[in-house]
C-alpha positions as CSV (number, residue, x, y, z in Angstrom):
1,M,-13.2,-51.9,-39.4
2,K,-12.6,-49.0,-37.0
3,K,-16.1,-49.4,-35.6
4,S,-15.5,-53.1,-35.1
5,I,-12.2,-52.5,-33.3
6,L,-13.8,-49.8,-31.1
7,K,-16.7,-52.2,-30.3
8,N,-14.4,-55.0,-29.4
9,S,-12.3,-52.6,-27.2
10,L,-15.4,-51.5,-25.4
11,F,-16.3,-55.2,-24.7
12,V,-12.8,-55.8,-23.3
13,V,-13.0,-52.7,-21.1
14,C,-16.4,-53.6,-19.8
15,G,-15.3,-57.1,-19.2
16,I,-12.3,-55.9,-17.1
17,L,-14.5,-53.6,-15.1
18,L,-17.1,-56.3,-14.4
19,S,-14.3,-58.7,-13.5
20,N,-12.8,-56.2,-11.0
21,C,-16.3,-55.6,-9.5
22,S,-16.9,-59.3,-9.0
23,T,-13.5,-60.0,-7.5
24,N,-13.3,-56.9,-5.4
25,K,-16.6,-57.1,-3.5
26,Y,-14.7,-56.8,-0.2
27,A,-13.0,-53.5,-1.3
28,A,-14.7,-51.5,1.5
29,T,-13.6,-53.8,4.3
30,D,-10.2,-54.2,2.8
31,K,-9.8,-50.4,3.0
32,I,-10.9,-50.4,6.6
33,Y,-8.3,-53.1,7.4
34,K,-5.5,-51.2,5.7
35,N,-6.5,-48.0,7.6
36,M,-6.5,-49.9,10.9
37,A,-3.1,-51.4,10.1
38,K,-1.8,-47.9,9.3
39,D,-3.1,-46.6,12.6
40,F,-1.3,-49.5,14.4
41,S,1.9,-48.7,12.7
42,E,1.7,-45.1,13.8
43,V,1.2,-46.3,17.4
44,I,4.3,-48.5,17.1
45,R,6.4,-45.7,15.6
46,A,5.4,-43.2,18.3
47,T,8.5,-42.3,20.5
48,P,7.7,-42.0,23.3
49,P,4.5,-44.1,23.2
50,Q,1.3,-42.0,23.2
51,G,-0.2,-41.5,26.6
52,Q,3.0,-42.6,28.4
53,T,3.2,-41.2,32.0
54,I,5.9,-39.0,33.2
55,D,8.3,-40.3,35.9
56,S,8.3,-39.7,39.6
57,L,10.6,-36.7,39.1
58,N,8.0,-35.0,37.0
59,N,10.2,-35.2,33.9
60,E,9.0,-35.6,30.4
61,Q,9.0,-39.1,29.1
62,Y,12.5,-39.8,27.6
63,F,12.9,-42.4,24.9
64,V,16.1,-44.1,23.5
65,G,15.6,-46.6,20.8
66,T,17.3,-50.0,21.3
67,V,18.9,-51.9,18.5
68,N,17.9,-55.2,20.0
69,M,14.2,-56.0,19.5
70,G,11.9,-58.1,17.4
71,I,8.2,-58.4,16.4
72,R,5.9,-60.5,18.5
73,K,5.3,-64.0,17.2
74,P,2.4,-66.5,17.8
75,N,3.2,-69.5,20.0
76,F,-0.1,-71.4,19.6
77,V,-2.5,-72.4,16.8
78,L,-6.2,-72.6,17.9
79,I,-8.5,-74.5,15.6
80,H,-12.3,-73.8,15.4
81,H,-15.3,-74.8,13.3
82,T,-17.3,-71.9,12.0
83,A,-20.8,-73.3,12.9
84,Q,-22.0,-71.6,9.7
85,D,-23.1,-72.9,6.3
86,S,-20.5,-71.6,3.9
87,L,-17.2,-69.8,3.5
88,A,-19.1,-66.7,2.2
89,Q,-21.3,-66.6,5.3
90,T,-18.2,-66.8,7.6
91,I,-16.4,-64.1,5.6
92,K,-19.5,-61.9,5.9
93,T,-19.6,-62.4,9.7
94,F,-15.9,-61.5,10.0
95,T,-16.4,-58.3,7.9
96,I,-19.2,-56.9,10.0
97,A,-17.9,-54.7,12.9
98,R,-20.8,-55.4,15.2
99,T,-20.0,-59.1,15.4
100,G,-16.6,-58.4,17.0
101,V,-15.1,-61.7,15.9
102,S,-12.4,-62.7,13.4
103,S,-9.7,-65.2,12.7
104,H,-6.4,-65.2,10.9
105,Y,-7.5,-67.9,8.4
106,V,-10.6,-69.6,7.2
107,V,-10.3,-73.0,5.4
108,S,-13.3,-73.8,3.2
109,R,-14.8,-77.2,2.5
110,D,-13.3,-77.3,-1.0
111,G,-9.8,-76.6,0.4
112,K,-9.6,-72.8,-0.4
113,V,-7.7,-70.9,2.3
114,V,-8.6,-67.3,3.0
115,Q,-6.4,-65.1,5.2
116,M,-8.2,-62.3,7.0
117,V,-5.7,-61.0,9.6
118,N,-1.9,-60.7,9.4
119,D,-0.2,-63.4,11.5
120,Y,1.5,-60.7,13.7
121,L,-1.7,-59.0,14.5
122,R,-4.3,-60.0,17.1
123,A,-7.4,-61.6,15.8
124,Q,-10.6,-61.9,17.9
125,H,-11.2,-65.6,17.9
126,A,-10.5,-67.2,21.2
127,G,-12.5,-65.3,23.9
128,A,-12.3,-66.1,27.6
129,G,-10.5,-69.3,28.5
130,K,-7.3,-70.8,29.8
131,W,-4.7,-73.3,28.5
132,G,-1.8,-74.0,30.9
133,N,-0.7,-70.5,32.0
134,E,-2.1,-68.8,28.9
135,S,-5.3,-66.8,29.5
136,D,-5.1,-64.4,26.6
137,M,-5.0,-66.7,23.6
138,N,-5.9,-64.0,21.2
139,S,-2.6,-62.4,21.9
140,A,-0.6,-65.6,21.8
141,S,-2.1,-67.6,18.9
142,I,-3.1,-67.9,15.3
143,G,-6.8,-68.6,14.9
144,I,-8.0,-70.9,12.1
145,E,-11.7,-71.4,11.3
146,M,-12.7,-74.5,9.5
147,D,-15.7,-74.1,7.3
148,N,-18.0,-76.6,9.0
149,N,-21.5,-76.3,10.5
150,G,-20.5,-78.4,13.5
151,T,-23.5,-80.8,13.1
152,T,-24.0,-82.5,9.8
153,D,-20.9,-81.5,7.8
154,K,-18.1,-84.0,7.3
155,W,-14.5,-83.0,7.1
156,T,-13.3,-83.2,3.5
157,D,-9.9,-84.5,2.3
158,A,-9.3,-81.2,0.4
159,Q,-10.0,-79.2,3.6
160,I,-7.8,-81.2,5.9
161,N,-5.0,-81.4,3.3
162,S,-5.1,-77.6,2.9
163,L,-5.1,-77.2,6.7
164,C,-2.1,-79.4,7.1
165,A,-0.2,-77.5,4.4
166,L,-1.0,-74.2,6.2
167,L,0.0,-75.7,9.6
168,A,3.3,-76.9,8.2
169,T,4.1,-73.3,7.0
170,L,3.1,-71.8,10.4
171,K,4.9,-74.3,12.5
172,K,8.2,-73.8,10.6
173,K,7.9,-70.0,10.3
174,Y,7.1,-69.4,14.0
175,N,8.7,-72.5,15.5
176,I,5.4,-73.4,17.2
177,P,5.8,-76.4,19.6
178,T,4.0,-79.6,18.5
179,A,1.9,-79.7,21.6
180,N,0.6,-76.1,21.0
181,F,-1.9,-77.0,18.2
182,I,-5.2,-77.2,20.1
183,G,-8.9,-76.8,19.7
184,H,-11.2,-74.0,20.9
185,S,-12.9,-76.5,23.3
186,D,-9.5,-77.3,24.8
187,Y,-9.0,-73.6,25.7
188,A,-12.6,-72.8,26.7
189,P,-14.1,-76.0,28.4
190,G,-17.8,-75.8,28.9
191,R,-18.1,-72.6,26.8
192,K,-17.1,-74.0,23.4
193,N,-17.2,-77.5,21.9
194,D,-15.4,-76.9,18.6
195,P,-14.1,-78.4,16.4
196,K,-16.3,-81.4,16.9
197,N,-15.4,-84.9,15.5
198,F,-12.2,-83.4,14.2
199,P,-9.4,-85.6,12.8
200,W,-6.8,-84.7,15.4
201,K,-5.0,-88.1,15.0
202,T,-4.4,-87.2,11.3
203,L,-2.9,-83.9,12.3
204,A,-0.8,-85.4,15.1
205,K,0.8,-87.9,12.7
206,K,2.1,-84.8,10.7
207,G,3.4,-83.1,13.8
208,F,0.5,-80.8,14.7
209,G,-0.6,-81.7,18.2
210,L,-0.1,-84.8,20.3
211,W,-2.1,-88.1,20.2
212,Y,-2.0,-91.3,22.2
213,D,-0.3,-94.5,21.2
214,D,-2.0,-97.5,19.8
215,I,-0.8,-99.7,22.7
216,L,-1.8,-98.3,26.1
217,Q,-0.5,-99.2,29.6
218,M,-2.5,-99.4,32.7
219,P,-1.9,-96.3,34.9
220,P,-0.7,-96.9,38.5
221,A,-3.3,-97.2,41.2
222,D,-2.4,-93.7,42.6
223,F,-2.7,-92.0,39.1
224,D,-4.1,-88.5,39.7
225,T,-6.4,-87.8,36.7
226,T,-7.1,-84.2,37.7
227,A,-3.4,-83.4,37.9
228,A,-2.9,-85.1,34.6
229,L,-5.5,-83.0,32.9
230,R,-3.9,-79.9,34.4
231,I,-0.4,-80.9,33.2
232,I,-1.7,-81.4,29.7
233,G,-3.1,-77.9,29.8
234,Y,-6.8,-78.1,30.8
235,N,-8.3,-75.6,33.2
236,V,-9.6,-78.0,35.9
237,K,-11.4,-75.3,37.9
238,N,-14.6,-76.9,36.7
239,L,-13.5,-80.5,36.5
240,P,-16.5,-81.9,34.6
241,Y,-16.1,-79.4,31.8
242,A,-12.3,-80.1,31.6
243,I,-13.1,-83.9,31.3
244,E,-15.7,-83.1,28.6
245,A,-13.2,-81.0,26.6
246,F,-10.5,-83.7,26.9
247,K,-13.0,-86.2,25.5
248,I,-14.1,-83.9,22.7
249,H,-10.5,-83.8,21.5
250,F,-9.2,-87.3,22.3
251,V,-12.1,-89.7,22.7
252,Q,-14.9,-88.3,20.5
253,T,-17.2,-91.4,20.6
254,D,-18.2,-90.5,24.2
255,I,-18.1,-86.9,25.4
256,T,-19.8,-87.3,28.8
257,K,-18.3,-85.5,31.7
258,T,-17.0,-88.6,33.5
259,L,-13.8,-90.5,32.9
260,T,-14.3,-94.1,32.1
261,E,-11.5,-96.7,32.5
262,P,-10.6,-96.6,28.8
263,D,-10.5,-92.8,29.0
264,K,-8.0,-93.1,31.9
265,L,-5.7,-95.3,29.7
266,I,-5.7,-92.5,27.1
267,L,-5.2,-89.8,29.6
268,Y,-2.3,-91.6,31.3
269,N,-0.5,-92.1,27.9
270,L,-0.9,-88.4,27.0
271,Y,0.1,-87.3,30.5
272,K,3.5,-88.9,30.0
273,K,3.9,-87.2,26.6
274,Y,3.2,-83.7,28.1
275,M,5.4,-84.2,31.1
């Protein structure tokens, strides 16, 4: 009997160890993340800040802590597609230092949501670009990568439902304006085209981003399409790319770099919403 109990106990222990090994395969990168977070906290706690210059009187830096402050909060959500073939592949990419890229969340095809960066920290997902007056989107936004190869993959109901649940939490928690849910292509025209064929209308119905009305009015004869794109948020320095980005988001069936008459109807309707 004792041998049987001992044998069963060993099986249980081995099972637990194997289970821990299988579910903790990212232990090494989790440790690095925690160490980096600890280093960031030490920088924040430093009084005065490390490397702070002395004043013009050659005095030592003097520090007095205020009682009125708060933590930085994100003001945008930037949505991407991963352009990779699986959730596991994307996680691997984001846990290799040499890639230099990351996002706050990854939403898989089956609806699983993986968080990889604390919301209050700066993920490296946006790169160079501009939306309105914001040219450092990494510092101002939460990045969400949608598990999708950008070519043949379809958006699944489970994936979009999980995304909307996540967006609802983020919008409420950080009071993110409805208009500030945008795509990577919106922020980086000509450089990025993701997410492609994305159900923005579905998101807009739930309060995440704006969409045009079903009934559209003719714009006035003097309607300035370039100014309208700029007011919405697009960087019109390279106008053809701005038009392309606008059409990737709002037209989708035609993403050429020229505004057609139907495109202008959509643009005019949206322009009035962003005013």
